[in-house]
C-alpha positions in Angstrom: -100.7 28.9 57.8 -103.2 31.2 55.8 -101.5 34.3 56.5 -98.3 32.7 55.5 -99.9 31.8 52.9 -101.7 34.7 52.3 -98.3 36.4 51.8 -96.3 34.1 49.2 -94.8 31.4 51.6 -94.7 28.0 49.4 -95.7 24.9 51.0 -92.4 23.3 51.5 -91.0 26.4 53.0 -93.3 26.2 55.7 -92.7 22.7 56.5 -88.7 23.0 55.9 -89.6 25.5 59.0 -91.0 24.2 61.3 -89.2 20.8 60.6 -85.9 22.5 61.9 -87.3 24.6 64.8 -87.0 20.9 67.4 -85.2 18.9 65.1 -81.7 18.9 63.1 -80.3 16.8 60.0 -76.2 17.1 59.8 -75.5 20.6 59.3 -77.8 20.9 56.9 -81.1 23.6 56.0 -82.2 22.9 53.4 -85.0 20.4 53.0 -87.0 18.7 50.0 -90.6 16.7 51.8 -89.3 13.8 50.2 -86.0 14.2 52.5 -88.0 15.7 55.0 -89.5 12.4 55.0 -86.5 10.0 55.0 -84.5 11.9 57.3 -86.9 12.8 60.3 -86.6 10.7 63.8 -88.3 11.8 65.9 -84.8 10.0 67.9 -83.1 13.3 66.8 -85.9 15.9 68.4 -84.0 17.9 71.2 -85.6 18.4 74.3 -84.0 22.6 74.2 -87.2 25.2 73.7 -87.9 26.1 69.4 -87.1 30.3 69.2 -89.1 31.2 66.8 -87.8 33.2 63.4 -89.1 35.2 60.7 -85.7 36.2 58.9 -85.1 32.5 58.3 -88.2 31.5 57.3 -88.8 34.5 55.7 -84.8 33.0 54.1 -85.7 29.6 53.8 -89.2 30.9 51.9 -86.2 32.0 49.4 -84.6 29.2 49.4 -87.3 27.2 47.9 -88.5 29.8 45.7 -85.5 29.4 43.6 -85.4 25.6 43.4 -89.0 26.0 42.6 -89.6 25.3 39.1 -91.3 27.7 36.8 -93.7 26.0 35.6 -95.3 25.7 39.3 -94.0 29.4 40.1 -96.4 30.5 37.4 -98.8 28.3 38.8 -98.6 29.5 42.5 -98.1 32.8 41.1 -101.3 34.1 39.0 -103.5 34.4 42.5 -101.3 36.4 44.3 -101.4 39.4 40.5 -104.7 38.7 40.2 -105.2 39.7 43.6 -102.2 42.7 42.8 -105.7 43.7 40.7 -103.1 42.9 37.8 -104.3 40.3 34.7 -101.8 37.6 34.0 -102.7 38.1 30.4 -101.9 41.2 29.7 -98.2 40.6 29.9 -96.0 38.0 29.6 -96.7 34.3 31.1 -96.6 34.5 34.4 -94.0 31.4 34.1 -91.6 33.8 32.5 -91.8 36.2 35.6 -90.9 33.0 37.6 -88.4 31.9 36.4 -86.6 36.1 35.5 -88.0 37.0 39.1 -86.7 33.7 41.1 -83.7 34.9 42.5 -84.8 37.8 43.6 -88.5 37.6 45.4 -88.3 36.5 49.0 -92.2 35.6 48.4 -95.0 35.5 46.2 -96.5 38.4 47.4 -93.2 39.9 47.2 -92.4 38.7 43.7 -96.2 40.5 42.2 -95.4 43.8 43.2 -92.4 43.8 41.9 -93.5 42.4 38.3 -95.9 45.0 38.6 -94.5 47.2 35.9 -94.5 43.5 33.7 -98.2 44.5 33.6 -99.2 47.9 34.0 -97.7 50.9 33.1 -96.6 53.4 35.5 -97.1 57.3 36.0 -93.5 58.4 37.6 -90.4 57.7 37.8 -88.1 57.1 41.4 -86.8 60.5 41.1 -83.2 60.1 42.8 -82.6 57.4 40.1 -84.0 59.7 37.3 -81.5 62.5 38.7 -78.3 59.9 39.0 -79.2 58.0 35.4 -81.6 59.9 33.1 -79.5 62.6 32.4 -78.7 64.7 29.9 -75.4 62.7 28.3 -77.2 59.8 28.0 -79.5 61.0 26.0 -77.8 60.1 22.1 -77.8 56.7 23.4 -80.8 56.0 24.8 -82.3 57.2 21.2 -79.8 55.2 19.5 -80.6 52.0 21.4 -84.4 52.4 20.8 -84.6 53.2 17.6 -83.0 50.4 16.9 -85.4 48.7 19.9 -88.0 49.6 17.7 -86.6 48.0 14.6 -85.8 44.7 16.1 -88.6 41.8 13.9 -87.5 38.9 17.3 -88.1 39.7 20.2 -86.0 38.2 22.4 -83.5 38.2 25.0 -80.3 37.3 22.6 -82.2 40.1 20.3 -82.1 42.7 23.1 -78.6 42.1 24.6 -76.8 43.0 21.5 -78.7 45.7 20.4 -77.4 47.1 24.5 -73.8 46.1 23.7 -74.0 47.7 19.7 -75.2 50.5 21.0 -72.9 51.1 24.3 -70.3 49.4 21.7 -71.1 53.4 19.0 -70.3 55.8 21.9 -67.3 54.3 23.6 -69.5 53.6 26.6 -70.2 50.2 29.2 -73.3 48.2 28.8 -74.0 49.0 32.9 -74.4 53.5 32.0 -76.5 52.5 28.6 -78.2 49.6 30.7 -79.5 51.0 34.3 -80.5 54.3 32.0 -82.9 51.6 30.1 -84.2 50.2 33.2 -85.0 53.1 35.0 -86.5 54.2 32.3 -88.4 50.9 31.2 -89.2 49.8 35.2 -89.8 53.4 36.9 -87.2 51.8 39.5 -82.9 51.3 40.2 -83.3 47.1 41.0 -85.0 44.1 38.5 -84.3 40.6 37.0 -80.6 41.1 34.5 -82.3 43.5 31.8 -82.8 41.6 28.7 -84.9 39.5 30.5 -86.4 42.4 32.1 -87.2 44.4 28.1 -88.0 40.8 26.4 -90.8 39.9 30.0 -91.8 44.4 29.2 -92.3 43.5 25.9 -91.6 45.9 22.0 -94.0 47.9 22.7 -94.1 49.0 26.3 -90.2 49.9 26.4 -90.5 51.8 23.3 -93.4 53.7 25.1 -91.2 54.2 27.8 -87.8 54.7 26.7 -90.1 57.8 24.6 -91.1 58.8 27.5 -87.5 58.1 29.1 -86.1 60.7 26.0 -88.7 63.6 26.6 -88.1 63.9 29.4 -84.2 64.2 29.8 -84.9 66.2 26.8 -87.4 68.9 28.3 -85.4 69.3 31.0 -82.4 69.8 28.6 -84.8 72.7 26.8 -85.4 73.9 29.9 -81.9 74.0 31.8 -79.8 74.4 28.4 -78.2 71.0 30.4 
């Protein structure tokens, strides 16, 4: 049990999984602690042997992560950030990280690892993502978006969304064609929460610095190859 706790499984999820090994309540899979207490009856425990399924436990844990209030989840996340060598003070409030990442994280350990770019810079960007998304064709829109981000007086999700929407419209491309290169530049990879949430969590200064680095990378490639 301690090992699963260290991996970031929630207590409620572990109890939920264990209680379902030899007991059922209709077709319901996910139970709160209160529901387990209310519905459980020893007479409903079946006699057939149970089998332990790690994938099912992981799924149940993810369901509980999604259902846990951000305030509770954020507090539980802090030890995992610290264990990952991250300073919770040097970045967004863990409550906001929990809110942004709760739909994607399978465990708290996974959440802390996924949110690393919110708390510290990275040395390199995923090479496949660079080749696919940080191409010369996106250079001008990326410069325009960076300049508008730098001029924002308030760093909020709505304002960030509007910048990406407006720059995409100015260059006659859809938001995804601009949002994905921005995501790669700012996170170092192709996967993150919604782009406005991601940039909000990363912060204005870090976002601009990382976009500037991506612009320099594309510009250097154009200078070296002529395309």
